[in-house]
A tleap script that builds the chain and sets N, CA, C and O, in Angstrom:
source leaprc.protein.ff14SB
mol = sequence {
  NMET ALA LYS GLU LYS ILE VAL PHE GLU ASN
  PRO LYS THR GLY MET MET LYS GLU ALA PRO
  VAL GLY PHE SER TRP THR VAL PHE PHE PHE
  GLY PHE PHE PRO ALA LEU PHE ARG SER ASP
  TRP LYS TRP ALA ALA ILE MET PHE ILE ALA
  ALA LEU CYS SER PHE GLY LEU SER SER LEU
  PHE PHE MET PHE THR TYR ASN LYS PHE TYR
  ILE LYS ASP LEU ILE ASN ALA GLY TYR LYS
  ALA LYS THR ILE ILE GLY GLY ASP MET GLU
  PHE THR ALA ALA LYS LEU GLY MET GLN ILE
  PRO GLN LEU GLU THR CALA
}
set mol.1.N position { 0.843 -1.172 0.000 }
set mol.1.CA position { 0.000 0.000 0.000 }
set mol.1.C position { 0.892 1.240 0.000 }
set mol.1.O position { 1.923 1.287 0.672 }
set mol.2.N position { 0.477 2.218 -0.754 }
set mol.2.CA position { 1.253 3.450 -0.857 }
set mol.2.C position { 1.218 4.224 0.456 }
set mol.2.O position { 0.230 4.211 1.191 }
set mol.3.N position { 2.331 4.897 0.721 }
set mol.3.CA position { 2.441 5.662 1.957 }
set mol.3.C position { 1.592 6.928 1.906 }
set mol.3.O position { 0.899 7.252 2.871 }
set mol.4.N position { 1.643 7.640 0.790 }
set mol.4.CA position { 0.872 8.875 0.641 }
set mol.4.C position { -0.290 8.647 -0.305 }
set mol.4.O position { -0.215 7.837 -1.228 }
set mol.5.N position { -1.367 9.382 -0.056 }
set mol.5.CA position { -2.523 9.385 -0.944 }
set mol.5.C position { -2.954 10.829 -1.117 }
set mol.5.O position { -3.038 11.588 -0.151 }
set mol.6.N position { -3.226 11.195 -2.354 }
set mol.6.CA position { -3.720 12.532 -2.651 }
set mol.6.C position { -5.217 12.416 -2.904 }
set mol.6.O position { -5.664 11.575 -3.684 }
set mol.7.N position { -5.978 13.262 -2.243 }
set mol.7.CA position { -7.421 13.312 -2.458 }
set mol.7.C position { -7.685 14.420 -3.469 }
set mol.7.O position { -7.408 15.592 -3.214 }
set mol.8.N position { -8.226 14.030 -4.624 }
set mol.8.CA position { -8.525 14.974 -5.693 }
set mol.8.C position { -10.018 15.255 -5.732 }
set mol.8.O position { -10.834 14.395 -5.402 }
set mol.9.N position { -10.365 16.478 -6.144 }
set mol.9.CA position { -11.760 16.848 -6.344 }
set mol.9.C position { -11.887 17.584 -7.662 }
set mol.9.O position { -11.052 18.421 -8.005 }
set mol.10.N position { -12.933 17.266 -8.394 }
set mol.10.CA position { -13.214 17.985 -9.628 }
set mol.10.C position { -14.051 19.205 -9.260 }
set mol.10.O position { -15.181 19.051 -8.795 }
set mol.11.N position { -13.523 20.420 -9.458 }
set mol.11.CA position { -14.256 21.618 -9.038 }
set mol.11.C position { -15.583 21.810 -9.774 }
set mol.11.O position { -16.483 22.467 -9.251 }
set mol.12.N position { -15.716 21.249 -10.972 }
set mol.12.CA position { -16.948 21.430 -11.744 }
set mol.12.C position { -18.043 20.472 -11.292 }
set mol.12.O position { -19.212 20.852 -11.227 }
set mol.13.N position { -17.673 19.234 -10.981 }
set mol.13.CA position { -18.681 18.221 -10.644 }
set mol.13.C position { -18.738 17.910 -9.156 }
set mol.13.O position { -19.740 17.378 -8.677 }
set mol.14.N position { -17.682 18.231 -8.416 }
set mol.14.CA position { -17.627 17.907 -7.000 }
set mol.14.C position { -17.231 16.463 -6.727 }
set mol.14.O position { -17.170 16.048 -5.570 }
set mol.15.N position { -16.960 15.692 -7.782 }
set mol.15.CA position { -16.578 14.289 -7.617 }
set mol.15.C position { -15.173 14.199 -7.034 }
set mol.15.O position { -14.270 14.933 -7.435 }
set mol.16.N position { -15.005 13.287 -6.081 }
set mol.16.CA position { -13.711 13.132 -5.418 }
set mol.16.C position { -13.119 11.765 -5.734 }
set mol.16.O position { -13.834 10.767 -5.828 }
set mol.17.N position { -11.786 11.740 -5.897 }
set mol.17.CA position { -11.062 10.500 -6.132 }
set mol.17.C position { -9.793 10.517 -5.308 }
set mol.17.O position { -9.184 11.567 -5.103 }
set mol.18.N position { -9.399 9.346 -4.839 }
set mol.18.CA position { -8.194 9.190 -4.036 }
set mol.18.C position { -7.136 8.505 -4.899 }
set mol.18.O position { -7.411 7.480 -5.524 }
set mol.19.N position { -5.932 9.067 -4.933 }
set mol.19.CA position { -4.856 8.513 -5.761 }
set mol.19.C position { -3.631 8.229 -4.902 }
set mol.19.O position { -3.055 9.147 -4.319 }
set mol.20.N position { -3.230 6.964 -4.821 }
set mol.20.CA position { -2.008 6.641 -4.087 }
set mol.20.C position { -0.783 7.118 -4.858 }
set mol.20.O position { -0.823 7.275 -6.078 }
set mol.21.N position { 0.299 7.344 -4.132 }
set mol.21.CA position { 1.544 7.826 -4.729 }
set mol.21.C position { 2.614 6.770 -4.533 }
set mol.21.O position { 2.739 6.189 -3.455 }
set mol.22.N position { 3.390 6.523 -5.590 }
set mol.22.CA position { 4.511 5.596 -5.472 }
set mol.22.C position { 4.203 4.206 -5.986 }
set mol.22.O position { 3.333 4.018 -6.836 }
set mol.23.N position { 4.929 3.237 -5.460 }
set mol.23.CA position { 4.832 1.838 -5.876 }
set mol.23.C position { 3.414 1.310 -5.685 }
set mol.23.O position { 2.784 1.568 -4.659 }
set mol.24.N position { 2.910 0.565 -6.681 }
set mol.24.CA position { 1.557 0.050 -6.615 }
set mol.24.C position { 1.563 -1.449 -6.315 }
set mol.24.O position { 1.799 -2.274 -7.197 }
set mol.25.N position { 1.299 -1.777 -5.059 }
set mol.25.CA position { 1.216 -3.179 -4.676 }
set mol.25.C position { 0.024 -3.853 -5.330 }
set mol.25.O position { 0.074 -5.046 -5.629 }
set mol.26.N position { -1.052 -3.104 -5.557 }
set mol.26.CA position { -2.227 -3.708 -6.173 }
set mol.26.C position { -1.940 -4.136 -7.609 }
set mol.26.O position { -2.402 -5.193 -8.039 }
set mol.27.N position { -1.193 -3.340 -8.348 }
set mol.27.CA position { -0.806 -3.741 -9.705 }
set mol.27.C position { 0.153 -4.919 -9.639 }
set mol.27.O position { 0.095 -5.810 -10.487 }
set mol.28.N position { 1.022 -4.937 -8.658 }
set mol.28.CA position { 1.951 -6.049 -8.484 }
set mol.28.C position { 1.196 -7.369 -8.324 }
set mol.28.O position { 1.548 -8.369 -8.950 }
set mol.29.N position { 0.162 -7.368 -7.488 }
set mol.29.CA position { -0.570 -8.602 -7.223 }
set mol.29.C position { -1.703 -8.888 -8.203 }
set mol.29.O position { -1.990 -10.051 -8.488 }
set mol.30.N position { -2.363 -7.828 -8.731 }
set mol.30.CA position { -3.582 -8.033 -9.504 }
set mol.30.C position { -3.529 -7.533 -10.938 }
set mol.30.O position { -4.544 -7.577 -11.634 }
set mol.31.N position { -2.372 -7.057 -11.405 }
set mol.31.CA position { -2.243 -6.643 -12.801 }
set mol.31.C position { -3.097 -5.445 -13.153 }
set mol.31.O position { -3.012 -4.401 -12.507 }
set mol.32.N position { -3.926 -5.596 -14.185 }
set mol.32.CA position { -4.714 -4.466 -14.679 }
set mol.32.C position { -6.013 -4.239 -13.906 }
set mol.32.O position { -6.700 -3.250 -14.162 }
set mol.33.N position { -6.369 -5.115 -12.975 }
set mol.33.CA position { -7.637 -4.979 -12.255 }
set mol.33.C position { -7.759 -3.689 -11.432 }
set mol.33.O position { -8.856 -3.133 -11.384 }
set mol.34.N position { -6.709 -3.179 -10.785 }
set mol.34.CA position { -6.879 -1.901 -10.072 }
set mol.34.C position { -7.331 -0.766 -10.983 }
set mol.34.O position { -8.119 0.083 -10.566 }
set mol.35.N position { -6.841 -0.742 -12.225 }
set mol.35.CA position { -7.290 0.284 -13.166 }
set mol.35.C position { -8.771 0.109 -13.481 }
set mol.35.O position { -9.491 1.097 -13.622 }
set mol.36.N position { -9.234 -1.127 -13.593 }
set mol.36.CA position { -10.659 -1.369 -13.822 }
set mol.36.C position { -11.500 -0.871 -12.649 }
set mol.36.O position { -12.533 -0.231 -12.850 }
set mol.37.N position { -11.061 -1.161 -11.432 }
set mol.37.CA position { -11.817 -0.745 -10.255 }
set mol.37.C position { -11.836 0.760 -10.070 }
set mol.37.O position { -12.753 1.292 -9.443 }
set mol.38.N position { -10.842 1.456 -10.603 }
set mol.38.CA position { -10.810 2.923 -10.544 }
set mol.38.C position { -11.526 3.550 -11.733 }
set mol.38.O position { -11.545 4.774 -11.862 }
set mol.39.N position { -12.114 2.736 -12.602 }
set mol.39.CA position { -12.767 3.194 -13.839 }
set mol.39.C position { -11.793 3.923 -14.745 }
set mol.39.O position { -12.167 4.872 -15.434 }
set mol.40.N position { -10.564 3.487 -14.743 }
set mol.40.CA position { -9.513 4.045 -15.592 }
set mol.40.C position { -9.382 3.135 -16.814 }
set mol.40.O position { -8.442 2.348 -16.929 }
set mol.41.N position { -10.357 3.267 -17.726 }
set mol.41.CA position { -10.485 2.329 -18.842 }
set mol.41.C position { -9.279 2.348 -19.765 }
set mol.41.O position { -8.850 1.299 -20.246 }
set mol.42.N position { -8.732 3.519 -20.017 }
set mol.42.CA position { -7.586 3.621 -20.934 }
set mol.42.C position { -6.413 2.792 -20.431 }
set mol.42.O position { -5.867 1.976 -21.173 }
set mol.43.N position { -6.019 2.994 -19.172 }
set mol.43.CA position { -4.863 2.277 -18.648 }
set mol.43.C position { -5.167 0.815 -18.390 }
set mol.43.O position { -4.260 -0.016 -18.440 }
set mol.44.N position { -6.418 0.477 -18.116 }
set mol.44.CA position { -6.785 -0.934 -17.966 }
set mol.44.C position { -6.573 -1.659 -19.286 }
set mol.44.O position { -6.033 -2.766 -19.316 }
set mol.45.N position { -7.000 -1.030 -20.379 }
set mol.45.CA position { -6.812 -1.647 -21.701 }
set mol.45.C position { -5.340 -1.742 -22.069 }
set mol.45.O position { -4.889 -2.770 -22.573 }
set mol.46.N position { -4.589 -0.676 -21.819 }
set mol.46.CA position { -3.159 -0.683 -22.129 }
set mol.46.C position { -2.444 -1.755 -21.324 }
set mol.46.O position { -1.627 -2.497 -21.870 }
set mol.47.N position { -2.738 -1.845 -20.039 }
set mol.47.CA position { -2.076 -2.829 -19.186 }
set mol.47.C position { -2.481 -4.255 -19.562 }
set mol.47.O position { -1.653 -5.164 -19.498 }
set mol.48.N position { -3.739 -4.463 -19.952 }
set mol.48.CA position { -4.202 -5.782 -20.352 }
set mol.48.C position { -3.502 -6.240 -21.631 }
set mol.48.O position { -3.016 -7.368 -21.709 }
set mol.49.N position { -3.453 -5.361 -22.628 }
set mol.49.CA position { -2.807 -5.706 -23.901 }
set mol.49.C position { -1.308 -5.935 -23.696 }
set mol.49.O position { -0.734 -6.869 -24.255 }
set mol.50.N position { -0.680 -5.075 -22.889 }
set mol.50.CA position { 0.756 -5.250 -22.609 }
set mol.50.C position { 1.014 -6.565 -21.877 }
set mol.50.O position { 2.014 -7.235 -22.133 }
set mol.51.N position { 0.112 -6.933 -20.966 }
set mol.51.CA position { 0.278 -8.200 -20.239 }
set mol.51.C position { 0.136 -9.389 -21.182 }
set mol.51.O position { 0.862 -10.375 -21.057 }
set mol.52.N position { -0.792 -9.297 -22.118 }
set mol.52.CA position { -0.948 -10.377 -23.095 }
set mol.52.C position { 0.295 -10.523 -23.965 }
set mol.52.O position { 0.765 -11.632 -24.217 }
set mol.53.N position { 0.817 -9.393 -24.418 }
set mol.53.CA position { 1.980 -9.421 -25.323 }
set mol.53.C position { 3.264 -9.828 -24.609 }
set mol.53.O position { 4.165 -10.382 -25.238 }
set mol.54.N position { 3.363 -9.565 -23.318 }
set mol.54.CA position { 4.610 -9.833 -22.592 }
set mol.54.C position { 4.484 -10.997 -21.612 }
set mol.54.O position { 5.365 -11.208 -20.778 }
set mol.55.N position { 3.382 -11.759 -21.713 }
set mol.55.CA position { 3.134 -12.884 -20.808 }
set mol.55.C position { 3.157 -12.451 -19.333 }
set mol.55.O position { 3.617 -13.191 -18.464 }
set mol.56.N position { 2.652 -11.241 -19.072 }
set mol.56.CA position { 2.532 -10.737 -17.713 }
set mol.56.C position { 3.734 -9.976 -17.185 }
set mol.56.O position { 3.668 -9.394 -16.102 }
set mol.57.N position { 4.831 -9.968 -17.929 }
set mol.57.CA position { 6.036 -9.282 -17.440 }
set mol.57.C position { 5.903 -7.761 -17.432 }
set mol.57.O position { 6.671 -7.075 -16.757 }
set mol.58.N position { 4.932 -7.231 -18.179 }
set mol.58.CA position { 4.740 -5.782 -18.197 }
set mol.58.C position { 4.325 -5.252 -16.824 }
set mol.58.O position { 4.501 -4.067 -16.540 }
set mol.59.N position { 3.779 -6.113 -15.979 }
set mol.59.CA position { 3.404 -5.687 -14.621 }
set mol.59.C position { 4.618 -5.209 -13.840 }
set mol.59.O position { 4.487 -4.377 -12.942 }
set mol.60.N position { 5.792 -5.720 -14.167 }
set mol.60.CA position { 7.018 -5.260 -13.505 }
set mol.60.C position { 7.288 -3.794 -13.797 }
set mol.60.O position { 7.882 -3.100 -12.971 }
set mol.61.N position { 6.865 -3.315 -14.950 }
set mol.61.CA position { 6.993 -1.902 -15.291 }
set mol.61.C position { 5.856 -1.092 -14.669 }
set mol.61.O position { 6.091 -0.057 -14.045 }
set mol.62.N position { 4.620 -1.571 -14.844 }
set mol.62.CA position { 3.458 -0.798 -14.403 }
set mol.62.C position { 3.342 -0.672 -12.894 }
set mol.62.O position { 2.751 0.296 -12.415 }
set mol.63.N position { 3.877 -1.605 -12.132 }
set mol.63.CA position { 3.759 -1.477 -10.676 }
set mol.63.C position { 4.566 -0.290 -10.149 }
set mol.63.O position { 4.284 0.219 -9.064 }
set mol.64.N position { 5.569 0.153 -10.913 }
set mol.64.CA position { 6.343 1.332 -10.525 }
set mol.64.C position { 5.786 2.625 -11.112 }
set mol.64.O position { 6.068 3.700 -10.583 }
set mol.65.N position { 5.005 2.555 -12.190 }
set mol.65.CA position { 4.605 3.762 -12.910 }
set mol.65.C position { 3.104 4.052 -12.927 }
set mol.65.O position { 2.712 5.194 -13.166 }
set mol.66.N position { 2.257 3.054 -12.682 }
set mol.66.CA position { 0.820 3.259 -12.890 }
set mol.66.C position { 0.239 4.380 -12.031 }
set mol.66.O position { -0.548 5.181 -12.535 }
set mol.67.N position { 0.597 4.461 -10.764 }
set mol.67.CA position { 0.016 5.504 -9.910 }
set mol.67.C position { 0.332 6.903 -10.431 }
set mol.67.O position { -0.506 7.801 -10.340 }
set mol.68.N position { 1.529 7.095 -10.976 }
set mol.68.CA position { 1.889 8.401 -11.544 }
set mol.68.C position { 1.054 8.682 -12.795 }
set mol.68.O position { 0.589 9.805 -12.989 }
set mol.69.N position { 0.862 7.667 -13.644 }
set mol.69.CA position { 0.019 7.833 -14.826 }
set mol.69.C position { -1.412 8.196 -14.429 }
set mol.69.O position { -2.042 9.045 -15.060 }
set mol.70.N position { -1.914 7.552 -13.387 }
set mol.70.CA position { -3.276 7.808 -12.910 }
set mol.70.C position { -3.414 9.249 -12.405 }
set mol.70.O position { -4.408 9.915 -12.693 }
set mol.71.N position { -2.427 9.724 -11.658 }
set mol.71.CA position { -2.447 11.100 -11.156 }
set mol.71.C position { -2.408 12.091 -12.313 }
set mol.71.O position { -3.145 13.078 -12.301 }
set mol.72.N position { -1.564 11.847 -13.310 }
set mol.72.CA position { -1.491 12.740 -14.478 }
set mol.72.C position { -2.826 12.807 -15.196 }
set mol.72.O position { -3.270 13.885 -15.592 }
set mol.73.N position { -3.473 11.649 -15.366 }
set mol.73.CA position { -4.770 11.633 -16.047 }
set mol.73.C position { -5.843 12.367 -15.248 }
set mol.73.O position { -6.694 13.038 -15.832 }
set mol.74.N position { -5.814 12.249 -13.922 }
set mol.74.CA position { -6.776 12.992 -13.104 }
set mol.74.C position { -6.571 14.495 -13.260 }
set mol.74.O position { -7.537 15.245 -13.400 }
set mol.75.N position { -5.321 14.933 -13.234 }
set mol.75.CA position { -5.018 16.362 -13.387 }
set mol.75.C position { -5.465 16.850 -14.765 }
set mol.75.O position { -6.044 17.930 -14.886 }
set mol.76.N position { -5.197 16.054 -15.803 }
set mol.76.CA position { -5.613 16.431 -17.160 }
set mol.76.C position { -7.131 16.467 -17.308 }
set mol.76.O position { -7.651 17.186 -18.161 }
set mol.77.N position { -7.846 15.699 -16.485 }
set mol.77.CA position { -9.308 15.694 -16.526 }
set mol.77.C position { -9.906 16.841 -15.711 }
set mol.77.O position { -11.128 16.966 -15.633 }
set mol.78.N position { -9.070 17.671 -15.109 }
set mol.78.CA position { -9.561 18.840 -14.381 }
set mol.78.C position { -9.618 18.691 -12.877 }
set mol.78.O position { -10.060 19.612 -12.190 }
set mol.79.N position { -9.185 17.565 -12.347 }
set mol.79.CA position { -9.180 17.367 -10.903 }
set mol.79.C position { -8.072 18.197 -10.266 }
set mol.79.O position { -7.014 18.418 -10.856 }
set mol.80.N position { -8.345 18.648 -9.045 }
set mol.80.CA position { -7.357 19.405 -8.276 }
set mol.80.C position { -7.220 18.772 -6.898 }
set mol.80.O position { -8.176 18.223 -6.350 }
set mol.81.N position { -6.021 18.859 -6.355 }
set mol.81.CA position { -5.753 18.244 -5.057 }
set mol.81.C position { -6.485 19.004 -3.957 }
set mol.81.O position { -6.390 20.226 -3.850 }
set mol.82.N position { -7.212 18.252 -3.149 }
set mol.82.CA position { -7.906 18.839 -2.013 }
set mol.82.C position { -7.040 18.727 -0.762 }
set mol.82.O position { -6.914 19.684 0.002 }
set mol.83.N position { -6.448 17.555 -0.561 }
set mol.83.CA position { -5.587 17.306 0.590 }
set mol.83.C position { -4.689 16.120 0.285 }
set mol.83.O position { -4.863 15.425 -0.717 }
set mol.84.N position { -3.734 15.907 1.163 }
set mol.84.CA position { -2.868 14.741 1.047 }
set mol.84.C position { -2.884 14.000 2.379 }
set mol.84.O position { -2.877 14.607 3.450 }
set mol.85.N position { -2.906 12.690 2.285 }
set mol.85.CA position { -2.918 11.839 3.478 }
set mol.85.C position { -1.546 11.195 3.614 }
set mol.85.O position { -1.092 10.510 2.698 }
set mol.86.N position { -0.891 11.404 4.730 }
set mol.86.CA position { 0.376 10.739 5.002 }
set mol.86.C position { 1.599 11.379 4.386 }
set mol.86.O position { 2.606 10.701 4.186 }
set mol.87.N position { 1.546 12.645 4.083 }
set mol.87.CA position { 2.723 13.283 3.505 }
set mol.87.C position { 2.554 14.783 3.342 }
set mol.87.O position { 1.578 15.369 3.810 }
set mol.88.N position { 3.518 15.391 2.672 }
set mol.88.CA position { 3.539 16.819 2.410 }
set mol.88.C position { 3.352 17.034 0.912 }
set mol.88.O position { 4.007 16.366 0.112 }
set mol.89.N position { 2.470 17.955 0.517 }
set mol.89.CA position { 2.131 18.167 -0.882 }
set mol.89.C position { 3.345 18.578 -1.713 }
set mol.89.O position { 3.536 18.066 -2.816 }
set mol.90.N position { 4.166 19.491 -1.201 }
set mol.90.CA position { 5.324 19.957 -1.967 }
set mol.90.C position { 6.351 18.839 -2.165 }
set mol.90.O position { 6.911 18.684 -3.251 }
set mol.91.N position { 6.590 18.065 -1.110 }
set mol.91.CA position { 7.536 16.955 -1.208 }
set mol.91.C position { 7.031 15.896 -2.180 }
set mol.91.O position { 7.802 15.355 -2.972 }
set mol.92.N position { 5.742 15.604 -2.118 }
set mol.92.CA position { 5.150 14.608 -3.013 }
set mol.92.C position { 5.198 15.089 -4.455 }
set mol.92.O position { 5.494 14.301 -5.353 }
set mol.93.N position { 4.914 16.359 -4.696 }
set mol.93.CA position { 4.989 16.906 -6.051 }
set mol.93.C position { 6.409 16.813 -6.594 }
set mol.93.O position { 6.612 16.490 -7.764 }
set mol.94.N position { 7.396 17.097 -5.739 }
set mol.94.CA position { 8.789 16.988 -6.167 }
set mol.94.C position { 9.147 15.536 -6.458 }
set mol.94.O position { 9.866 15.254 -7.417 }
set mol.95.N position { 8.655 14.624 -5.648 }
set mol.95.CA position { 8.928 13.202 -5.854 }
set mol.95.C position { 8.325 12.724 -7.175 }
set mol.95.O position { 8.929 11.917 -7.881 }
set mol.96.N position { 7.132 13.224 -7.506 }
set mol.96.CA position { 6.484 12.852 -8.758 }
set mol.96.C position { 7.077 13.580 -9.956 }
set mol.96.O position { 6.936 13.130 -11.093 }
set mol.97.N position { 7.738 14.699 -9.705 }
set mol.97.CA position { 8.328 15.481 -10.787 }
set mol.97.C position { 7.298 16.260 -11.582 }
set mol.97.O position { 7.476 16.487 -12.779 }
set mol.98.N position { 6.225 16.670 -10.930 }
set mol.98.CA position { 5.185 17.432 -11.618 }
set mol.98.C position { 4.527 18.415 -10.663 }
set mol.98.O position { 4.591 18.269 -9.442 }
set mol.99.N position { 3.905 19.403 -11.245 }
set mol.99.CA position { 3.144 20.380 -10.471 }
set mol.99.C position { 1.761 19.807 -10.209 }
set mol.99.O position { 1.110 19.325 -11.136 }
set mol.100.N position { 1.302 19.851 -8.972 }
set mol.100.CA position { -0.023 19.337 -8.623 }
set mol.100.C position { -0.923 20.531 -8.314 }
set mol.100.O position { -0.727 21.206 -7.304 }
set mol.101.N position { -1.912 20.799 -9.177 }
set mol.101.CA position { -2.819 21.929 -8.909 }
set mol.101.C position { -3.665 21.657 -7.677 }
set mol.101.O position { -4.119 20.534 -7.454 }
set mol.102.N position { -3.870 22.701 -6.879 }
set mol.102.CA position { -4.618 22.542 -5.636 }
set mol.102.C position { -5.885 23.386 -5.686 }
set mol.102.O position { -5.933 24.420 -6.352 }
set mol.103.N position { -6.901 22.931 -4.977 }
set mol.103.CA position { -8.135 23.680 -4.867 }
set mol.103.C position { -7.884 24.958 -4.077 }
set mol.103.O position { -7.061 24.995 -3.163 }
set mol.104.N position { -8.609 25.996 -4.448 }
set mol.104.CA position { -8.539 27.252 -3.714 }
set mol.104.C position { -9.337 27.105 -2.429 }
set mol.104.O position { -10.490 26.676 -2.458 }
set mol.105.N position { -8.736 27.454 -1.318 }
set mol.105.CA position { -9.455 27.374 -0.040 }
set mol.105.C position { -9.958 28.766 0.332 }
set mol.105.O position { -9.260 29.766 0.161 }
set mol.106.N position { -11.162 28.803 0.835 }
set mol.106.CA position { -11.756 30.112 1.177 }
set mol.106.C position { -11.459 30.472 2.604 }
set mol.106.O position { -11.874 31.533 3.072 }
savepdb mol mol.pdb
quit
């Protein structure tokens, strides 16, 4: 299980999603199923096809990278970070190597 989790909220719809940061134990054990459970259809399909072509060895790559891909897709879909669980937002952003947009607090 990831140490840090970022809670994202879509400011337009109010929908919230939780994204773990770092190594993905769920991808390690279950392959493309975590992407299915998160309704991340694009990465579920990519991971499934890659697993078929590589006889499952692609999971060795995706267990290190999938959570970062998921966070990037959430940001591109308009989600903004509401809070972080188990860490510091600036440190986590530096670890991911990307800027994480945050919700404006009133």
